[in-house]
N, C-alpha and C positions, 0 to 999 in steps of 0.2 A: 283732620282729626285722626283718620285712619293711618296716614303716614307717620304722625307723631307716635301713635301706639306701636307701629312696626319698628320705629327707631328705638324706642325704649326696650322693646323685646329683644332686639339685636344686641343692645348694650348689655342687658342682663345675661344673655347667652355668652357673650365675650367674657364677661366677668367670671361666670361659672367655669368656662373653659380655661381661664387663666390660672385657676387653682390646680395644685398638684393632684393627680388622680392616683389613687392607691389600688393596685390590683394584686391580690394574693396569688402567687404562682409557685408551684413546687420546684424544688431544687433539682438540678441534674445529679445523677447518681454514678456517673462514669467520668473518669479523668484520664488524660493521656500523659504518659511518662515524659517528664521534662518540660511540660507546658504548664500554663496557669489554669486554675479551676475556681469557679465561683460557687461558694456555699450560700445558697439563697435562703434568707429568712426574712419574711415580710409579715408584719403584724399591723393591720390597718386600724386606725382610730376612727371612730364613727363621727365624733364632733370635734372640729378643729378649734373652736373657740374656747374649749376647756383647757385650762392650764394643767400641765401634767409633767411629772418627773419620771424619766424613763432610764432604765438600766438594762443592759443585756450581758449575759454571761455565756461564753462558748466553752463546750467541753468536748473531749476526744477520748474514745475507747478503742484500742487496737482490735479487740475481739469482744464477744458477748460476755465472757467470764471475767474480763479485766475490770478494774475500777476506773472511774472517770478521772480524766486529767484536765484541769482548767488550762485553757490555752489563750483566752482573750476576754477582755471585759471593756465595756463602754458605759460609763455612768455620767449622765448629764453632759455628754460631749467630751468627757475625759477618757481618752482611749489608752489602753495599755495591753501590750503583748506579753503574756506571762511566760515563765520558764517552762518549756515543754519541748518535745522533739520538733515542733513546728516553729519555734521562736526564730524571728528574723525572716520568715517567709510568709507571714500573715499580714495582709493589708486590709484596712477598713474599706468596704465597697458598698456602704449604705448611704442613706440620705440624711440631710441636715434635720429634717423634721422627725427623725427617729421612727419612721414607719417601715423603712427598708433597713434592716439590720444585718446585711449580708457581709461575708468575708471573702477574700480572694487568697487562695494558696498559690504561691509562686514556686516554679521549678518543682513540680510534683514528683515524688519518688514512690516506689512500691510500698514503703513503710507508712505512707499516708492513708492506705486503705484501712477502713474501719468504720466506726460509728461516731457521728458528730451530733451534738445536741445544742440547740439554741434556746436559752431561757430568757424570756422577756418579762420584766417586772415594771408595772406602771403604778404611779401614785397620783391620783387625780385630786386637784386642789379646788374645792368649792368653799363657800363662805363659812359653813358650819361643820363640815365633815370632810374627811379625805379618804374616799374609798380606794381600794387597790385592786389590781387585776394582774394575773400572770398567764403567760402562754409558753408552752413547751413544743418545740418542733425537732423531730429526729430525722437525720439524714444518714443513709447507708451509702458509703462511697467505695467504689472499686476502681483501682488503677490498672490500666491496660497499656501494653507497649505501643500499639498503633491505634489510631482512631478508626472505629468501625464505620462502615458506610451507612449513610442515612437512608432508610427504606423509602422515605418520601422523595429524596433526590433520585434514587434508582427508578422509582415509578414515573417520575416526571421525565426522566431521560428516555424510558421505554415509550411513553406516550408521544414524545417528540419524534422519535424514529417512526412510530406507526403513522403519525400525521404526515410526516415527510413522504413515506411510501405511498400513502393514499393520495396526496396531492400530485405526486409524480405520475401515478397510474391515471388519475383523472385528467391530467394534462395530455398524456399520450392518447387517451380516448378522444378528447376534444380535437387533437391534431388529426387523428385518423378520420373522424367524422367530417371535419372541414375539408380534408383532402378529397374524400369521396364525393362530397357535395360539389366541390369545384370541378372535379373530373366529370361528374355527371352533367353539369352545366355546359362544359366544353363539348362533350359528346352530343348533347342536344343541339348546340349551336352549329356544330359541324354537320350533323344530319340535316338540319334546316337548309344550310348552304348547299349541301350536295343535292337535295331535292329540288332546290331552286334552279341549280345549274342543269339538272336533268330535263327541265321543261323545254320543249321545242321553241325556237325563236318566234315562229308564227303565232303560237299560242300566247307568248309573252306580249307580242305586238297587239293582238286582238284584245287581250286583257287590259292593256294600258291605254288603247285608243279611246278617245272621248266619244260619248254618244251624242249624235246630232239628229235633229228632226228636219 
């Protein structure tokens, strides 16, 4: 009975793990000139069994005072790159279930710096009513000429060198300790042999002779 329950539990766990997991993560805010950049926009749905119509609109503003420029839209899986300075360089980088609604900019240029906005609109379809929900996510993007070094990578490299120096020092200490221990053992053995050879031969014979009655 216990084995049967464990089997059922494992099967339920596998079924749960087989579903797509949605994790809302912030977008990167730095792009490298000439490379590609992912504008991350994730809007997780709480209940997968509910039918929903989803549309997403992307906008771009070169600066805070300029007006929004529509650059991309996806409505029920129908994707369209709109007329804008980024036309021809935008690719859909989201998921089929429309929880990940990200875009990727190819061949980033300095003029791509600015403010991006992801507007998600959902219409949930129930039996008697159709509630709606909307989400807005803003991304401030800066384009740089060269990639900046990751502080985490620098910290990891420093820790690696520190560990290497510590292990080298520890190995040297162990070698010196073992060398001294071996030298001390050799000296003790040599002293014992010297003391034995210094004993007169008569004393050796009397010491080695068996005792008789």
